[in-house]
N, C-alpha and C positions, 0 to 999 in steps of 0.2 A: 790713632787708628793704624794698625798692622797688617789687616787685612781690606782687600777691595773686593767687597763682593759685588759681582756683574750680574744682573737681571740679562743685560744685553752689552753688548760691547760696542761702546759708540765708535760710529764710523767718521772718517773725515775724507773728504775728496782732495788730493793732491795732484795736481797737474793732469786730470782726467783719471787717477788711477786711487782706487779705494785704497785705505789703511784704518789701521785700529787703533785708537788712543786706548791703552789699556791703564794706565797709571797717568794722574797729573797732579804737580804740586806748584806753587810758586816758583820752584827752584830747580825743576827737572819736568820732562815728559818722557814717556814710554809709550812707543807705538810697535804694531806688528803690521809688518809689509810682506807682500807675496808679491814678486814678479814672474811673470808667466814665461813661458821658455820663448827664447827672439827677443823679449821687451826689454826697455831700459827706461828709466827716470830721467827726468829732468836735470838739466846742471842745476846745483843747489849748491848754498854759500849759508852756513848758521853764525851767529854771534858766538855763542858758546862751542865747546868740545862737543862732538858726537862721537858715541860708541855704538857702532853697529855689531851683533853677534849675528854672523850666517849659520843658521842652524841646518839648513842642507841645502845642497845644490851645488851648481857652478857658476860664478860670477866674474866679473871685471868691472874694477874699482880704476876710473877714468880721474886721475889728481896728477899734481905737479908736472903736467906736460905729458904723463905717459901712461898706459895703462898697466894695470897691475891685475893678473887672472889670481883666483882664490877658488878653493873647495872649503865647502862647510863641513864639519864644524870650524870657524874661526872667528876672530875679532878683528873687526876694522876699526883703527883710532884716526879719526878726521879733525885736525886742529881747527881750533876756532877761527873764521873768515877764510878759510880754503875752499875755494870752489871744486865741486865732486861731481860726478856721475858714476851710477852704478846699473850695470846690465846683466842680463840671465845669458849666460853662455852655455847652457845646459839644455837637455831635453826634456827634466823635469821643473817643477817651480822651485824658485831660489825664495826661501824662509829667512826674512830676517826681523830680528828684534833690534829696533831704534832705542837709544837712552839720549836724550838731549840734556846736556847740564844746565842750559838754558831754554827755558820754553820757546818754540818756535812758533806758537800758535797762542 
């Protein structure tokens, strides 16, 4: 199967924040998440590598003891087992596509 046709996009709750699980297999998951202006996610840590594509918006990645500011479009690379947090530091929604190498849910 090369195309996943959605009648609706499956929604998940992550720390009180809604996200969409767009694709899921045994070896990976793809989520679409949106952070509202001024919002931040929980501090997370995953067993596998995480690649986050920031489609648009301005954000901050807190990782390895320091904040890193970014502007979409860009790609964030989160190593396995590394605690991190994402925050929206812009006036518009921060749109993110998360690709997990190991399914977190």
